C-alpha positions in Angstrom: -40.6 9.4 -25.0 -42.3 12.5 -23.5 -39.2 14.6 -24.0 -39.1 13.7 -27.7 -42.9 13.7 -28.5 -43.0 17.1 -30.2 -40.1 15.9 -32.5 -42.1 12.8 -33.3 -45.3 14.7 -33.8 -43.6 16.9 -36.3 -42.7 13.9 -38.5 -46.4 13.1 -39.2 -47.0 12.9 -42.9 -49.5 14.8 -45.0 -52.4 14.8 -46.1 -53.9 15.3 -42.6 -51.7 17.5 -40.3 -52.8 15.8 -37.1 -49.3 15.5 -35.7 -49.9 13.1 -32.8 -47.7 10.0 -33.3 -45.4 10.9 -30.4 -48.3 11.9 -28.2 -50.2 8.7 -28.9 -47.1 6.6 -27.9 -46.6 8.7 -24.7 -50.2 8.4 -23.7 -50.1 4.6 -24.4 -47.2 4.1 -22.0 -48.4 6.6 -19.4 -51.8 4.9 -19.3 -50.1 1.6 -18.6 -47.8 3.0 -15.9 -50.8 4.6 -14.1 -52.7 1.4 -14.2 -49.8 -0.6 -12.8 -50.2 1.4 -9.5 -53.0 -1.0 -8.8 -50.4 -3.8 -8.5 -48.2 -2.0 -6.0 -49.2 -4.2 -3.0 -48.8 -7.4 -5.0 -45.7 -9.5 -5.4 -44.8 -10.5 -8.9 -41.8 -11.6 -10.8 -40.3 -9.4 -13.6 -42.0 -11.6 -16.2 -45.4 -11.3 -14.6 -44.9 -7.6 -14.3 -44.1 -7.2 -18.0 -47.1 -9.3 -19.0 -49.4 -7.2 -16.9 -47.7 -4.0 -18.2 -48.1 -5.1 -21.8 -51.8 -5.9 -21.2 -52.3 -2.4 -19.8 -50.5 -0.9 -22.7 -52.9 -2.5 -25.1 -55.9 -1.3 -23.1 -54.6 2.3 -23.1 -53.1 2.3 -26.6 -54.0 5.2 -28.8 -53.7 5.5 -32.6 -51.9 3.0 -34.8 -48.5 3.9 -33.3 -49.7 3.1 -29.8 -51.5 -0.1 -30.8 -48.5 -1.5 -32.8 -46.1 -0.7 -29.9 -48.5 -2.5 -27.5 -48.7 -5.5 -29.8 -44.9 -5.8 -29.9 -44.7 -5.5 -26.1 -47.5 -8.1 -25.7 -45.6 -10.6 -27.8 -42.3 -9.9 -26.0 -43.9 -10.2 -22.6 -45.6 -13.6 -23.4 -42.1 -15.1 -24.0 -40.4 -13.7 -20.9 -43.3 -14.4 -18.6 -41.3 -17.4 -17.4 -38.6 -15.1 -16.0 -36.0 -16.4 -18.5 -34.0 -13.3 -19.5 -31.1 -15.2 -21.1 -29.9 -13.8 -24.4 -31.5 -16.7 -26.3 -34.9 -16.2 -24.7 -34.8 -12.4 -25.2 -34.2 -13.1 -28.9 -37.3 -15.4 -28.9 -39.2 -12.6 -27.2 -38.1 -10.0 -29.8 -39.1 -12.5 -32.5 -42.5 -13.1 -30.9 -43.0 -9.4 -30.4 -42.2 -8.7 -34.0 -44.5 -11.5 -35.2 -47.3 -10.3 -33.0 -47.1 -6.7 -34.3 -47.0 -7.8 -38.0 -49.9 -10.3 -37.6 -52.0 -7.8 -35.6 -51.6 -5.1 -38.2 -53.9 -5.0 -41.1 -52.0 -4.5 -44.4 -48.5 -4.1 -42.7 -46.3 -1.8 -44.7 -42.5 -1.7 -44.7 -40.9 1.7 -43.9 -43.0 1.9 -40.7 -42.4 1.0 -37.0 -42.8 -2.6 -38.1 -39.7 -2.4 -40.1 -37.7 -1.1 -37.1 -39.0 -3.9 -34.9 -37.9 -6.5 -37.5 -34.5 -4.8 -37.8 -34.0 -5.0 -34.0 -34.8 -8.7 -34.0 -32.5 -9.5 -36.9 -29.6 -7.4 -35.7 -29.9 -8.8 -32.2 -29.7 -12.3 -33.7 -26.4 -11.4 -35.5 -24.8 -9.9 -32.4 -25.7 -12.8 -30.1 -22.6 -14.6 -31.3 -20.4 -11.7 -29.9 -22.0 -10.8 -26.6 -23.8 -12.6 -23.7 -25.6 -9.7 -21.9 -28.9 -9.0 -23.7 -28.8 -5.3 -22.6 -25.4 -4.9 -24.2 -26.6 -6.6 -27.4 -29.7 -4.4 -27.6 -27.5 -1.3 -27.1 -25.3 -2.3 -30.0 -28.3 -2.6 -32.3 -29.1 1.1 -32.0 -26.7 2.5 -34.6 -28.1 -0.1 -37.1 -31.7 0.9 -36.2 -30.8 4.5 -37.0 -29.5 3.5 -40.4 -32.7 1.6 -41.1 -34.8 4.6 -39.9 -32.9 6.9 -42.4 -33.9 4.5 -45.2 -37.7 4.5 -44.4 -38.4 7.3 -47.0 -37.1 5.0 -49.7 -39.6 2.3 -48.6 -42.7 4.5 -48.4 -43.0 7.1 -51.2 -45.3 9.3 -49.1 -42.4 9.8 -46.6 -40.0 10.7 -49.4 -42.5 13.1 -50.9 -42.9 14.9 -47.5 -39.1 14.7 -46.8 -39.4 13.0 -43.5 -38.5 9.7 -41.8 -41.3 7.5 -40.4 -42.5 9.0 -37.1 -43.6 5.7 -35.6 -40.2 4.1 -36.5 -38.4 7.1 -34.9 -40.6 6.7 -31.8 -39.6 3.0 -31.5 -35.9 3.9 -31.7 -36.4 6.5 -28.9 -38.2 3.8 -26.9 -35.3 1.3 -27.3 -32.7 4.0 -26.5 -34.6 4.8 -23.3 -34.7 1.2 -22.2 -30.9 0.8 -22.8 -30.0 4.0 -21.0 -32.1 3.0 -17.9 -30.4 -0.3 -17.6 -26.9 0.8 -18.4 -26.7 4.1 -16.5 -29.5 4.5 -14.0 -29.5 0.9 -12.7 -32.5 -0.1 -10.5 -32.1 2.3 -7.6 -32.9 5.7 -9.2 -36.4 5.9 -7.7 -36.2 3.2 -4.9 -37.6 -0.3 -4.9 -40.9 -1.5 -3.4 -40.5 -4.4 -1.0 -42.7 -6.8 -3.1 -40.3 -6.3 -6.1 -37.3 -6.8 -3.9 -38.7 -10.0 -2.5 -39.3 -11.3 -6.0 -35.7 -10.5 -6.9 -34.6 -12.4 -3.8 -36.8 -15.4 -4.7 -35.5 -15.5 -8.3 -31.9 -15.1 -7.0 -32.5 -18.1 -4.7 -33.6 -20.2 -7.7 -30.5 -19.3 -9.7 -28.1 -19.9 -6.8 -29.6 -23.3 -6.2 -28.0 -24.2 -9.5 -24.6 -23.1 -8.3 -22.8 -19.8 -7.4 -20.5 -20.0 -10.4 -23.4 -20.5 -12.8 -25.3 -17.7 -11.2 -22.4 -15.3 -11.6 -22.6 -15.8 -15.4 -26.3 -15.1 -15.7 -27.9 -11.8 -16.8 -29.8 -11.9 -13.5 -26.5 -11.5 -11.5 -26.0 -8.2 -13.4 -29.4 -7.1 -12.1 -28.5 -7.9 -8.5 -25.2 -6.0 -8.9 -27.1 -2.9 -10.1 -29.3 -2.6 -7.0 -28.7 0.6 -5.0 -28.6 -0.9 -1.5 -29.0 2.5 0.2 -32.6 2.5 -0.9 -33.6 -0.8 0.6 -35.4 -0.1 3.9 -35.5 -3.7 5.1 -32.2 -4.2 6.9 -32.2 -8.0 6.7 -33.0 -8.2 3.0 -30.3 -5.6 2.3 -27.7 -7.7 4.1 -28.7 -10.9 2.4 -28.5 -9.3 -1.1 -25.2 -7.7 -0.2 -23.9 -11.1 0.8 -25.1 -12.5 -2.6 -23.1 -9.8 -4.4 -20.0 -10.6 -2.3 -20.4 -14.3 -2.8 -20.6 -14.0 -6.6 -17.8 -11.4 -6.9 -15.3 -13.1 -4.6 -15.6 -16.8 -5.5 -11.9 -17.2 -5.7 -11.6 -16.3 -2.0 -14.0 -19.1 -1.2 -12.6 -21.6 -3.6 -12.8 -24.6 -1.3 -15.7 -26.8 -2.4 -17.1 -27.2 1.1 -16.9 -23.4 1.7 -18.8 -22.8 -1.5 -21.4 -25.4 -0.6 -22.0 -24.0 2.8 -22.2 -20.4 1.5 -24.6 -21.5 -1.2 -26.9 -23.3 1.4 -26.8 -20.4 3.8 -27.9 -17.9 1.1 -30.6 -20.2 -0.1 -31.9 -20.7 3.5 -31.9 -17.0 4.3 -33.6 -16.0 1.0 -36.2 -18.8 1.4 -36.9 -17.8 5.0 -37.5 -14.1 4.3 -39.6 -15.0 1.3 -41.8 -17.2 3.5 -42.1 -14.4 6.0 -43.0 -11.6 3.5 -44.4 -13.4 0.5 -48.0 -12.0 0.0 -48.8 -14.4 -2.9 -52.2 -16.1 -2.7 -51.7 -19.8 -2.4 -54.9 -20.8 -4.1 -55.0 -18.6 -7.2 -58.4 -19.1 -8.6 -61.7 -18.1 -7.0 -64.0 -20.8 -8.5 -67.8 -20.9 -8.4 -70.2 -23.3 -10.1 -73.8 -24.6 -9.9 -74.1 -28.4 -10.2 -77.5 -29.9 -11.0 -77.3 -33.6 -9.8 -79.4 -36.5 -8.7 -76.3 -38.5 -7.8 -75.0 -36.3 -5.0 -76.8 -37.2 -1.8 -75.8 -34.2 0.4 -73.7 -31.1 0.8 -71.4 -33.1 3.1 -70.7 -35.6 0.3 -69.8 -32.8 -2.1 -67.7 -31.0 0.5 -65.7 -34.2 1.2 -65.1 -34.7 -2.5 -63.9 -31.1 -3.1 -61.9 -30.4 0.1 -58.6 -31.8 -1.2 -58.7 -29.3 -4.2 -58.3 -26.1 -2.2 -59.6 -23.9 0.7 -62.4 -21.4 1.5 -64.9 -24.1 0.4 -68.6 -23.2 0.7 -71.4 -25.6 -0.5 -75.1 -24.5 -0.6 -78.0 -26.7 -1.6 -81.4 -26.0 -3.1 -83.1 -29.2 -4.0 -80.9 -31.1 -6.5 -78.8 -28.0 -7.3 -75.6 -27.3 -5.4 -73.9 -23.9 -5.4 -70.1 -24.2 -4.7 -67.4 -21.6 -3.9 -63.8 -22.7 -3.6 -60.3 -21.2 -3.9 -58.1 -23.6 -5.9 -55.2 -23.9 -8.3 -57.0 -26.6 -10.3 -60.5 -25.3 -11.4 -60.5 -27.5 -14.5 -59.8 -30.6 -12.5 -62.7 -29.7 -10.2 -65.1 -29.3 -13.2 -64.0 -32.6 -14.7 -64.6 -34.3 -11.3 -68.1 -32.9 -10.7 -69.3 -33.4 -14.3 -69.3 -37.1 -13.5 -72.2 -36.5 -11.1 -74.4 -34.2 -13.1 -74.7 -31.0 -15.3 -72.8 -27.8 -14.7 -75.3 -25.1 -15.3 -73.1 -22.2 -14.3 -69.3 -21.7 -13.9 -67.1 -18.8 -13.0 -63.4 -18.6 -12.5 -61.6 -15.4 -11.3 -57.9 -15.1 -11.0 -57.7 -13.4 -7.6 -54.4 -11.7 -8.5 -56.1 -10.0 -11.4 -59.7 -9.7 -10.3 -60.0 -6.0 -11.1 -59.6 -6.7 -14.8 -62.1 -9.6 -14.7 -60.9 -10.9 -18.1 -61.5 -14.6 -17.4 -64.8 -14.2 -15.7 -67.9 -15.8 -17.3 -70.1 -13.0 -16.1 -72.2 -11.5 -18.8 -73.3 -7.9 -19.2 -76.8 -6.8 -18.2 -78.2 -6.1 -21.7 -80.8 -3.4 -21.7 -81.4 -3.2 -25.5 -81.0 -5.4 -28.5 -79.1 -3.0 -30.8 -77.4 0.4 -30.7 -75.3 2.7 -32.8 -72.0 4.1 -31.4 -70.1 6.9 -33.2 -66.6 8.2 -32.5 -65.8 11.7 -33.6 -63.4 14.5 -32.7 -65.8 17.5 -33.2 -68.5 18.5 -30.8 -70.6 19.9 -33.6 -70.6 16.6 -35.5 -71.4 14.8 -32.2 -74.6 16.9 -31.8 -75.5 16.3 -35.5 -75.1 12.6 -35.3 -77.1 12.4 -32.0 -80.0 14.2 -33.7 -79.8 11.7 -36.6 -80.2 8.8 -34.1 -76.9 7.7 -32.8 -77.4 6.2 -29.3 -74.1 7.3 -27.9 -71.1 9.3 -29.1 -67.5 9.4 -27.9 -66.3 13.0 -28.7 -62.5 12.5 -28.2 -61.3 16.0 -29.1 -57.7 16.3 -30.1 -56.3 13.1 -28.5 -57.5 9.8 -30.1 -59.3 7.5 -27.8 -57.5 4.6 -26.1 -58.6 1.0 -26.3 -59.7 1.2 -22.7 -62.0 4.2 -23.4 -63.5 2.4 -26.4 -64.2 -0.7 -24.3 -65.9 1.3 -21.6 -68.0 3.2 -24.2 -69.1 0.0 -25.9 -69.9 -1.8 -22.6 -71.8 1.3 -21.2 -74.3 1.0 -24.0 -75.4 -2.3 -22.5 -76.6 -3.5 -25.9 -76.4 -7.0 -27.2 -75.5 -5.8 -30.8 -73.7 -2.6 -31.6 -72.8 -0.8 -34.9 -69.6 1.2 -34.3 -68.1 3.8 -36.6 -65.3 6.3 -36.3 -64.3 9.5 -38.2 -60.6 8.6 -38.5 -59.0 5.5 -40.0 -56.2 5.8 -37.4 -58.8 4.8 -34.7 -59.8 1.7 -36.6 -57.1 -0.5 -35.2 -57.7 0.5 -31.6 -61.5 0.0 -32.1 -60.9 -3.6 -33.4 -58.9 -4.5 -30.3 -61.6 -2.9 -28.1 -64.2 -5.0 -29.8 -62.3 -8.2 -28.9 -62.4 -7.1 -25.2 -65.9 -5.8 -24.9 -68.9 -8.0 -24.1 -71.3 -7.1 -26.9 -71.5 -8.3 -30.5 -70.0 -5.4 -32.4 -70.1 -4.6 -36.1 -67.5 -2.1 -37.3 -68.3 0.2 -40.1 -64.9 1.0 -41.7 -65.4 4.8 -42.2 -62.7 7.4 -42.0 -64.4 10.8 -41.9 -67.4 12.4 -40.2 -69.3 12.9 -43.5 -69.4 9.1 -43.9 -71.0 8.9 -40.5 -73.7 11.4 -41.5 -74.3 9.3 -44.7 -74.5 6.2 -42.5 -77.1 7.7 -40.1 -79.2 9.0 -43.0 -79.2 5.6 -44.7 -80.2 3.1 -41.9 -83.2 2.5 -39.7 -83.3 0.9 -36.2 -86.4 -0.9 -37.3 -84.1 -3.3 -39.2 -82.5 -6.4 -37.6 -78.8 -5.9 -36.8 -77.4 -7.6 -39.9 -79.6 -5.5 -42.2 -78.6 -2.4 -40.3 -75.0 -3.2 -40.8 -75.4 -3.9 -44.5 -77.3 -0.7 -45.0 -74.6 1.2 -43.0 -71.9 -0.1 -45.3 -73.8 0.9 -48.3 -74.4 4.4 -47.0 -71.0 5.5 -45.9 -69.7 6.7 -49.3 -72.9 8.3 -50.6 -72.3 12.0 -49.9 -69.5 13.6 -52.1 -67.3 16.0 -50.2 -64.0 17.8 -50.1 -61.9 18.9 -47.1 -60.0 22.1 -46.7 -56.9 22.2 -44.4 -53.7 24.1 -44.0 -50.3 22.5 -45.0 -47.8 22.2 -42.1 -45.0 21.7 -44.6 -44.4 22.0 -48.3 -45.7 19.0 -50.3 -46.7 18.1 -53.8 -50.3 17.9 -55.1 -51.2 14.9 -57.2 -50.8 17.1 -60.3 -47.2 17.7 -59.3 -47.8 21.3 -58.3 -46.2 22.2 -55.0 -48.3 23.2 -52.0 -46.3 25.7 -50.0 -46.1 25.5 -46.2 -49.1 27.4 -44.5 -51.1 27.4 -47.8 -54.6 25.9 -47.8 -55.3 22.9 -49.9 -58.5 21.0 -50.9 -58.7 17.2 -50.8 -61.2 15.3 -52.9 -61.4 11.5 -52.9 -58.1 11.5 -51.0 -56.2 13.6 -53.6 -55.1 17.2 -53.5 -56.9 19.0 -56.2 -56.3 22.7 -55.4 -54.2 25.0 -53.2 -54.3 28.7 -52.4 -52.9 31.0 -49.7 -56.4 32.5 -49.3 -59.0 30.0 -47.7 -62.1 31.8 -49.1 -60.7 31.9 -52.7 -59.8 28.2 -52.3 -63.3 27.3 -51.2 -64.8 29.2 -54.2 -62.5 27.4 -56.6 -63.4 24.0 -55.0 -67.1 24.6 -55.2 -66.9 25.8 -58.8 -65.0 22.6 -59.8 -67.2 20.1 -57.9 -70.7 21.6 -57.8 -71.8 20.7 -61.3 -75.0 18.7 -61.2 -75.7 19.3 -57.5 -78.2 21.7 -55.9 -77.2 21.8 -52.2 -73.8 22.6 -50.8 -73.2 22.2 -47.0 -70.3 23.6 -45.1 -69.1 22.1 -41.8 -66.9 24.6 -40.1 -63.9 23.1 -38.2 -62.3 24.3 -35.0 -59.4 26.2 -36.8 -62.1 28.3 -38.6 -64.6 28.7 -35.8 -64.2 32.5 -35.8 -64.3 32.8 -39.6 -67.6 34.3 -40.9 -68.7 35.4 -44.3 -67.7 32.5 -46.5 -71.3 31.3 -47.0 -72.4 34.8 -48.1 -69.5 35.0 -50.7 -70.5 31.6 -52.0 -74.2 32.6 -52.3 -73.1 35.7 -54.3 -70.9 33.6 -56.5 -73.4 30.8 -57.1 -76.9 32.3 -56.9 -78.6 29.1 -58.2 -77.2 26.8 -55.5 -78.6 26.4 -52.0 -76.0 26.8 -49.2 -76.1 25.7 -45.6 -73.5 26.0 -42.8 -73.1 24.0 -39.6 -70.4 23.9 -36.9 -68.6 20.5 -37.0 -65.8 21.3 -34.6 -63.3 19.0 -36.3 -59.6 19.6 -35.4 -57.7 18.8 -38.6 -59.8 20.4 -41.4 -61.0 24.0 -41.5 -64.0 23.0 -43.6 -65.8 19.9 -44.9 -67.9 20.8 -48.0 -70.5 18.4 -49.1 -72.5 18.3 -52.4 -76.0 16.8 -52.8 
């Protein structure tokens, strides 16, 4: 994906030349890969790994392309979490991934990455009748996916107008090609295998072999075992056992006597089970459970201890009057709660999955709120960040060129330590990631669906923190479209203006109400034309200079000469995609 990111970035469609689809997908996957290092000392099955990986993808997803890819992976991983990688279950996983991506996307459009996901699922379903190996089936879908990708300009007029295929869809095809190439050519030994992963392979192999060596040989998992590079296995005993598994499944005809097969099967099962018991680092009691029970029926700590001891280990019972604080490691927290509720009222409960404590997703802990309400703005330009802070925003995420990940947004919202938050971003491509961040953070967040920094200025000028949060949100929504403006940017390819007039590559164009109204190879002449067309009835024109024009000076002076009856002001906005925003008041 990283190798092809510039190609994918170059497919981004006008009107805003932000060119970051490929980068967003790369950063989404890289963020997940980096986070998975936290799991290196833990043993987990392939299904568990994928589920954790998909969760980290969602947390680190950037832009619409990253979020949609993460949603697909999340749906896929949910289905294969049971370690069933049969062709039938992989189809169900593709189906669930496709459904999850469509349902998680507001206003899903055909001709995008979603279409390619659906095409993969449908073609896989057709090819299932011809092949048994899921990897082979997925590989055979790629020519069809490329055909569908070539048709995306016919599904989305904006793609056809720009003369490009969909960048997100192209990225998804690159992703699928990479998966297939890894499995088919590189196998599993290219970079070595950690012991915990090998042990899980051994454990799963044991479960399959228990059903019979012949049946095991015909499973996709047998293909996985045959792909292992044994020279990279440092544990001599485990290497020998897995080599024997390979020999046993490839030479069944030599051991065709029923008794021989049975003995070989039992031997392999015993060896795999023994080494698994020696090395298995899994926590036997998965949930660290705590609660406070207020009860007049429980006589003593000893009575409660005796009642709970069969449920787990690491049991601690503290007593203060008629309140009992309990800590226990168990696999059945719900059963414990049902049991103790018969004796009184649970005034506090907390359940942590000890395998996933660092994420703390299932904890009942609440944030230490320090204020009732806050305003959180997300902008790319440092100048706009300073302006919004002066207008009263409590915190601002200035993300620069790379759009923020879900994880960054969650941390930013939680760091406010506010019970209620109004959040607004300067780019609609951030909106999807922001909505998923809101579902993960601990505050009550109201999202203002803005898509440019001028809307954020209008919002800040139209609300007061003296209002209650609902009134603040209502006023914010009323204020975001109150300042008329146009944006001036440079075309990175030839396109058509709404009038039908072509805009040449590298010419400047002016956008007003999301439509191209003017173009000119000279940026100052274009600005004068735009002001002349839009200034009627207004007395103040404000220019917000972007990063591409940070060294340009003199435009305001020319405008003052051209329009002596109008007041002009200039500020540094620092935005990446537009040379100027020009507002009219």
